[in-house]
N, C-alpha and C positions, 0 to 999 in steps of 0.2 A: 523411250516410246519410238515403235516405230510409226514409222509417217507416208505416205503416197506421194509422189513427185509433184510438183508444185507447177512444173514447167507448159502444161494442160491449163491451169486454172492462170497463169500469168500471163497467157498466148492471150484467153479470151480478153482478159482486162484490157493486154496493149491495145484489141481490136475497139476496144469501148472509147481510150484514150485518143487514140486516131480519130474515132468519129468525132471525137469533140469535146468527148464527156469529161469529168474530174480525174486527173490523173492520181491513183493509187500507188504505182510504185515506176519507178522510172526501169528496169529490172526489164529487161527484153530477150525472150529466148529466140536461139538462132535457129529454130522451127520455123517460126513466125516470119523472120526478116525472108528465110527460101522464101516460104510460101508469096508472099509480096512480090516478087521479081518477076518482071514481064516476061511471060511466053517464051519469047526469042532465046531468053539469055539462059537457058536451060541446059548449055550446052556441056561438056566436058570439060574437066577441070584442065587439061592440059590446054588447051587456049589460052596464048600466051598475055591473051586478053582480057583474060576471066577475073585475074587478080586485082587489077585499076576498076574494073568493070564492081566487083564485091564492095571495092572499099568506097569508091563515088552512089553504092545505091544504100549502103548505111551510112553514108550525110546525109543522103536526100531524108533516110526515116526518120534519122534526129533529126531533120531541117523542119519537119512535119509535126512534131512533136513537144522537142525540146521551148523552141518561141511561144509557144502559148500555154505552157505551166509556169507557176510562180517559185519565184527561190523557197522550197523545202524549210520549211520554220519548225520550230518544237513543239509547237499545238498540231501540227499537220503529222509533223513525225510520227508524233504520240499515238494518231489514228490512226496509224500505216502499221504499226508496234501494235495494237489491242486486235486491227483483222489478224496480223499476221500470229497473233499469239490464239487465237481462236481456230485457224484453220487447221493446227494437227493433229485435234483432237476431234476433228472430222474425220481426216483421214485416217488417221488411228484405227478408227475400226473398222475402216474398209482392203488397209492393207499393214499390215505391223512394220511387215516390209521395206517400206518405202522411205526413199532417199528426202529427208527435211532436207531444200530448195533454203539458203537463204540470197532474201532479196538484198537488191542493191545499197539501197534507202539505208541500212543498217548501219553502212558504214559512219553515214550523215546521221544517224543518229546515235549514235555514240560522239561524235563529234561534239554535237550540239550538247550533251549530257553533260563531259568532259567543261567542257567551257563554260554552262552553267558553276558546275561546281568550282571551278577556279577560280570564280568569280566570288564565289562565296568565302572558300577558304583560305585565296592568298591575298598580300595585297594589305597594306596599310590602310586600303579604305576598304574593307571588305565590310558589306553591310549587317549588322546587328539581325537577331533571327526577331524575325514577328515585325521588323522594319517596314517591310512591305507583305503583310499576306499575301496576296497571290503570286509573287513570287514563292516564300515559304510553299505552296502549297504545288504552285510547279514545276519543285524542285522535288520536294517526297513525292510526288506522282511519276516523275524520272528516274527515279531510285526504288520507286516502287516497280516498272517496269522493269529496270535492270535486274534486282531481283525474279523476276517472273521468269525473263528471257532466260538468266544463268542458270537457272533450275531447267527450264525445258531441255534446252540444249544440250544438259549436261546427262539428261535422263536417255534423251534422243542418239546420245553418242555412245552410251552406254546400251543400248538397245539396240542399236542400228545392227544390219545385215553385214554378211561376211563380204557380200557383193560388192558395195560399199568402196567406189576408187577410193584408193591411198590419196589422189590428189584434194579429194572430196574432204576426206578426212582430217587432212593435216588444213584446209579451211574452217574447218567446224574446231578445232583446236585451238587454234591463234585464236579466231572469233572468240571463244572462250574464255580465252587466256585474258585478252583483253577488255572481257564482261567484267571478270572475274576483278581484273586490277581498278578499272572503275568504279565497280560496287564495295571495296575494297577500303580507296580510297573516300568513296562515299559514306562509309559505314563508320568510319573513323572521323568523321567529321561530326556527323551528326550524333555520334557518342562524346564529342566534347562540347557540343551543344545541349548534348544532356543534363551533362556533369553542368555545365556553368549554368541552364536553366533551374537549375537541382541547388545550387549555390547562392550565383548571386541575386539569384530574386528574394530570397529568407535572406538575406543579409540588407537590403533594399527595401524589405515591404514592415525590416523592423523601426529601420529609422526615418519609415513616414506613418504621418499622421494616422492614428486605425482608432475607427467608432466605435464603439460597443455598448450593446444592450442592456438592459439593467441585470443581466446573467452573466456579463463577461463576456457574452459574444460578441464578434468581431457582425459589425451589421454591412450586407451584402453593397456595394457601392457601383454606379453605372459605369461601364466599360463599352469602348466602339466595337472590340469584336464583338458578337455572335455566338454563343455556344453552339457548338459544333450538335449536330442531330443526335449524337451515339451519346451525349452529354444531356441534352435535353433535361430540366426540373432537376437537376443537381443544384443544392445549394453550395456554389462554390465558397461563399464569404467567412466558411466555418475549415476551410483548410488549413491546417498550422503553419502559416506565412507566404501563401499564397495567393494569388489573385488568379480568378477565374480564367485569365487571357494564359494565363503561366499554365496550370493547369494543361487547359486545352492544347497545349504546345507541348507539352510534353506526353500528353495521351498520345498525338500524332505520332512525334518522333519514336515513342515506346514499339507503336503499331508497326511502322516499316522496318526497325531495326530486327523486330520478333520475324515480322514473318518475311526477312533477309536470310536469317540464319543465325540473326548475333543476339539469339533473346540471353544467351549467357552475359556475354559486355555486359548488354542492357540493365540485366538484375542485379549484377554485382556492382555496379553503378551506382542503383538506387537502395541498394541492404545496406551499400557501405556508408552512403551520408545521409539516409534518415536514422540510422544506428546513433550517428554521429551528433545529428541535431535533437535525435530522443535525448539524447546522454548530454548535452550542451542542455539543456532545458532542466533535466533533474542536478543538475548542477547549479544552474539560477534560483531552483527552488533550495539547494546548500546541501544539496545531497551529494557526497563522495565517494566515488568505487574504493572499496573495504572489501578486502577477502576474507575471509572465514576466522582463518588461522589469525587474522591482525584483529578481527574482533575478540577473539577469545583472551590477549592478550594485552587490553585495551584497558584502564584503570578505570572505575565502576563511574567516576564522575565524568569521562571524556565520554564515556558510554552511553551514559544517561542524556546526554546531551545530543546526540550521537542518533537516540532511540528516537526522542521529540520529534527531530528533523526527517527521522525516516517516516515515522508515524502523517507530520504534516505531508511530506513528498507524496507518499501513497495516496493519501486520500487526493492529490491536485492530480495525480496521474491519471487518473480517470477519464476527465476531457479529453488528456493527453491523447490515450488510445484511443480512442473515438475518433479523433478526428484525424489518427492517421489513418486509422483504417478506412475511412473514407476517402484521406487522399489516394492509397494504394487501388481501391475500386477504380476511382476514376480516373488515375493516369490505365493502367492498367483493363480498360473499362472492354477493352476486347478480350481479354484472357480472363473470367471471372479465376477461374479455377489456380491460375497463376496467381493475379492479386490478392487470393486471400493464402496460397502459401507465401506471399514474399511477405504478406503481415504479419501472418502467423510466428515467418523465423523473426522478425526483426522482435515483435510484441513479448514471443518466447524468452529470446535473447536479453529483454529489461526486464521483465517479467522475475527471471527468477534471481537478474541481480537482489531484486529487491530482495524475492524469496530466502537469498543465500544469506544475508545479512540477518534475519530475523531470526534463520535456524542457528549462525552463528550466536548469538545471543542466548536462545534456549539450552545452548551448550555449555556454557559460561557455568562458572563454578558457583553453585547456588547459596542464594544469601536475604535472609530477610525484606531487605530494602528493596531487593531485584522484583519484587512483587507485586506491587503494583502498575511498574510499566511493562512488566509480564502481560498483565493484565490489558494494559495498555493498547498494545502489540496484537494482544488474542481478538479485542473486539475489534481494531481498523482490518484482520482476515477475515473473522465471522461476517462482516459487514459488508464484504469486497466478495465474496462467495455465490449469493444469488442473482448478481448483475452481472457475472461472465458472459454468460449468452449472449449476452449483449454487445458485447466488449470484444471479443472474439470468435473468429466461427466454432462451428461445430466441435470438430477433432480437438484443436488450441484450444478449446472451453474446457472442456473433456483433462485433456492432459495438464492444463493450471488448475484446474479447480481440483486431482489430484493431490499437486505437490501443495498445493497451499492446502489444504485440508491435512498433510504430513505434519507440515509445519505449525498452522495450529494446535495441530494436536500434541505437538512435542512442547511447545509454549502452556499450554494445559496442563500435560504431566509435568512440567516445571513446577507450574506455579501450582498447583498440588502439593506438591511435595514440598514445596517452600512453606507452605502452609504448614503441611502438616507437620514440620520441621516445628511450627508451634508449638506444638504438645512435647516435643524432645526438649528442646529449649526449657520448659518450665519445668518439666522433671528431673532435668540435669543441677534448676539451682537450687544444689541441697546448702546453701551457707547457714553459717549457725552464728553469724553475728548480727547482732538485733540491731535492726532499721531506731537510733535514736528518736525518745521520746513518743513512739510507740504508731510512729508518722505512716502513711503511706507507701510501701514498700514499692520501691524502681520497678522489680519485677511486673506489679500491679498494673505501675503505671506505663509500662513499655506494652505489657499485654492488651492493657484493653485502649488506647491508643492506638494500637498495630488493629485491632479491631475492628473500631470504630473506623478509622479509613477504607480496611480491606470490604467492608459491609458497604461501602457507598458501591460498590461493585457487584452488589446483591446477586445483581442479575445476572451477571457472568458468572460469580462464583458458581451462582446454584448451575446455570449452563455445563463450565467447567465440569463440578462431583459428578454431577450427573451424565456427562459422558465418558467420564474417566473416571466412575468408582471404583474400578475393579485395580486399579492400577494405585488410588487413596487406600484401598485396602494394603493391598500388599507391600505398599512402602512405610506406613506407619507401623515404627517401632513401638508403640506405647495405647494399647489398650487393655480400660477396664476387663472386658469379655473374654480378651485373648490372654491376659497374663493373670487373670482375678486381680485384680487391685482392688484393695479396699477404701472405697470414697466414702462419701459422708452415707451415714445411715441414712439420710433421709434425701438420696440423689433422687435427682428427678428421673433417674436412668429405671427405676420402676414403673415410674407413669409417664413414658416417655409414649409417645404415640406409633403408634405401629408405621404410620403414613408419612412420619418426617422425613423432610428433605435429606440426602447423603451432605448438603454442607451446611442444613441446619444441626444434623445428629452431629457433624463435624467438630460446628459449635458448640454446641452441648457441651461436648467432652471434655474440647479448652478451658471453659467455664466450671466445668466441675473439677480438673487435673488442678487449678487453678486455685480455685476452696480448697480441696485436700492439702496442696504446698502450703499454703497462708495459713494454713490450723498448724501444720507443721514447725511454722518460725513464731507462730505465736507464742509455744509452748518454751522455746528460748527465754522467753519474760520469766525472770524470779520473784518478778510484784502478778500477778493474778492479775490485778486489776486494769494494770497497764497491757497487760495479755488483753484483756476486755477491749482496751481503749484500741491495739491495734488493729483488732477485727473488727473493730467498728468503725477508724476509717478506712478500711480498705473496701469493706463492705459497702457504704456510705460511696465511696470514690465509683465501684463495679457500678452500682446502681444508679447514680447520676449521670455516667458513661453513656449506659444502656438506655436510662429517658431521653437523653440530650440526642441520639440514633434510633431514630425511627425504623430503620432497616435492623440494624440489633434487635430491640424492641421488640418486630414482628417474630423474627426469628426463632428467639426465648420463647416470646410468648407471656400472657399473665400471670400465668398460676405460677413460675418459674418468678417471673416477676415476685408474687407477695408472696413468697416462701421465701425470697428472699429479705424481703421485710421483717418479716417473722424472724430471721436472726439477728435482726441488727436487733429489735427489740431486747431480745434477750439477751444478747451480750451486758445492754444498754445494763439492766438487770443486773446480771454479776457482777459489774462496775460498780453502783451504788452498793449492794449485796459486802463488798470487798472491802470497799471503803469507807462508806458515809450511815452502813448500819452500823459499822463497831465506833463509829464516831460518838454513833445518838447512844449507847450501848452506857456511855460514861452521864447520860441525864437520866440516864433510868431511877425509879423512887425504889426501885428492890434494894434494903437494905439501912436507907438513911432514916427509918426512924426505929426508933426503939422505945416501948411502954407510952408511943403518943408524942414522944417529942423526940425530936430533928437530930442526928447523932453530927453536930458541928466535925470534928476531925472526919469522917466518913464525907462529909458535905464540901470541907476542901481538901481532898482529898477527889474526887467527882468534879472541881470545879478547875482543879489544876490538872490533872489529866486532861480534859474537855482542850483547855488552851495548849496543852504541850500537843496536843495528837492532832490540832486544828492548825497549828501552826508548822510541822509537820507535813500535814498531807497538803498545803500550803507551800511549803518549799520546793518541795516533791515536784507535786501536778502541774506547778505552774510553766515548770522547766516540760510538761507533756505537749506534744502537738495535737493540737485538732486543727486541722486548715479547712475546714468545710464549715463555713460561718454560721449555716444552719444546723450543723451538729453541733457545733460550740454553745451555742446561743440555747439549743434542744437540752446540751447536758447543765447550764449552769442556771439554765430557771427548775430542771429538774431536780437539783444541788438545793438551791435555793429551797422551792417548796419543800424537800421536806427537812432538813436543818436550821432555816429562823424559827419555822414556828414552833419548833420545838425546844428550840436554846429557851427562844419568848417566852414561850411558857411552864418552864422548868428555871430562869433567873426570876422571874415573876413570882413565883411560891419560893422560890428558898432562898434569894438575895439578901430579906430581912431577916438573916438569921446569924448574917455576916456582920462584924462591926463596922460601922460607919467611918470612915475616914481609908489607914492605912491598909487596913485590912481586906476591905472591899472590894480596892483597886488593884489588892494582891492576885485576888482569888477571881475576881473579874474584870478579866482584860478586855472583854471583847463585848462591848453591846451588838444589836441587832444588826443594827445599818451597816458596824461596820463587819460582821460578816457576809453582811450581800456583796459588800464592795470587795473583799480577799476572796470570795467566790468569782467572783467577776474578773480576777485575775489570773484563772486557772485558764489552762491550754493556748500558754501565749507562745511558751517554747522557749524564754526565754528565763534565767533568774531574779525571783521577787525580791522585789525593796524590805529591808529588814523589816520585821513589823514594828521594832518594839521599838527605834527609832519616828516610823511612823503614828505611832503613838503619842510619842512626845510631841 
C-alpha cells in the first residue's frame, strides 16, 4: 500500500515536543533540525568550522528534548505503534506512491516485545499462562501489533514505487525480517500454550471434584476472572472438561494466532486434540475402534456384546456432541464460520465412525437371532435423526442425516430379510419324523417364541415394513399369491382386511404357512387320534402365545383367534370320535338280547372287548403328551364325561347276568371309579403301571 512521506508530519510532532508537549516519537527530521539553526549559521558547508557547529547544534537540540522524555515503556510504545498504524491509511488515500518512513521508536518497541516473549518462553521460572492476567493481555496485545505491523510493512513493500531509495528498501526489508522472526517466535509460544491449555486443563479438570446437577450437567463454579465481553452470557460450566477461564484464554490465543496468519496451525492443534479427547470419551463408555471388515469377521456372541455397547455409547454421545459444539463456538467466537467448520470436521469423523460400525453389522451374514439387535440399532438411529439439527450445523446435519438414513435403511432392509427368512425356514422344514406323543413341534415353539419377541418391536417393525415394503415383497421367496400354494381352505387370506399393514400381513402369512406345515406333519402319524392330539397341542400352544402377547393379538385380530379356537374344538371332537366313540361301541345294547333275553356269550364278549380296548388305550395314550395343563384337564374331563356314565349304566344293567364270583371278576375288571383313575393317567408322556398289578 502506497503511503505519503511522514517527514512533514514528524516535524510538526517534534515542534510540539520542543514546546514541552508529550513526546510521541523520538524520530527527528533533518529538515526540521536545519530550520531551527540560528540565522548566522547558514554559511556554506565549506566553512571548516561548520561540521563541529552542526554536531553542537544536534547535541543542544537533543539536550532540549530528551531530558523531559520518560523512558519508552511497552504501554507507551504500543500507543505509538497504534498511531503509526493509523497514519498510512490516511496518507495512502492522498498518495499511493508515498514512501513509508519507519520511526526510530520501532526498534525499541521490538526490543521490548522480544524481551517479553523471552520472559515467557525461556528459563525454568517462565510464568504459566494466566498466572498474571494483565501480563498475558499485554503479551497478546503486543503480538497483535506485531502481526499488524508485519502485514502493513509487507503490503507497503510490495506496493512501494520504484522511486524509493535502495537504502530505504533495504532498511524496510531488514525491519520486516526482524518483525517476522519475532512473530514466528511469539506464535510458536502461543501455539504451545494453546496445546497445553487444551491438554493439561482437561487432565486437571478430570481430577478435580466436579459438582453436577440432577441431569448430570456440571454446575457452574465461581472464578476470579470475569468472562470477556465477547463470551459474555456463555455457560462455561457445560464445556467438556474446561473451566470458563481456560476457554476464555483459548479464545484469546486463537484470535491472535488466526489474525496473525497462523490459522492452520491453530486449527490443526485444536482438531487433533479434541478428536483424541472425544475418542477417549467414547472409549471410556466402552466403544472400541473396529473397522467394517473386522465387524464382518467377528463371532456373533462377541458382536452382540459390541452392539449393546454401541447402542449405549450412541445414546450417550448426544451430550458430548452438544458440549463439543459449544466449546468450538466459544474458543473461535470471533470466527463463527471457522468454529462451525472445525466442529463439523470433528463431529463428522466421530459420527461416521459410529455409523460405519452399524453399517458393518448390517452387512454381516443374516441369521434369525440377529433380528432383535438389528432392530435395537434401527431404533437408536431413528431416534437420533430428528435431533440432528440441534446437535450439528446445518450443512453437517444434512450430510450426517443422509448417512444415518442410509445406514438405518440398510439395517431395516436386513431386518426385513431376516424376518421374511422365517417364511422360508418354515417352508423348508419338511421333516417326516413325527414328534413322540404328539407333543408341540419344535418348529411351532421356535416360530411362536420368535414372533413373540419380534412383536415386542411391533411399532418398529411396522415402521420398517411400511418404509421398505417393496424390498420385503422382492426378497420373500414364499408367497401364496405368488406361487399359488394351497393354504387352509378357511385361510383368513379370503377375509383379510385390505387396510392391513404390511407387517400385519406378513405376520398373517407366517401363521398360515405354519398351520399348513403342521397339518402336513400331522398326517405323518398313523394313528388319526394322535394326529388330532398333535394338532390340538400345537394349536393350543399358538393360541396361548398369542393371548400372552398383546402385540401379536392386536396384529392377528379377534377374528383370527376365534377361528383358531374353533379349529381346536374340531380337533378335540375328531380325537374323541376316533378313540372313545369306538370304545363306547363295546357298550352298545344292540345284539345283546334275543327274544327278550340277554345273550350271555355276547355280553361276555362285550365286557371282554371293552376291557381289552380300554387297557390298550390306557397303555398307548398314557405315553402321549399334552403339556398344556388346561388342555390336559379338559381332555380328561371330556373323556370321563363320555365314558364313565355310559360304562356305569351298562354295568348296572347287565352285570347281574354274569355269575357272581370268578365269572363276574373275569369280565368286569373295572369299576366306574377305576375308569376315572385310569383316565387321569392319560397324556403324561410316560408308560403307565400295569393295570393287572394295580388291580391286585
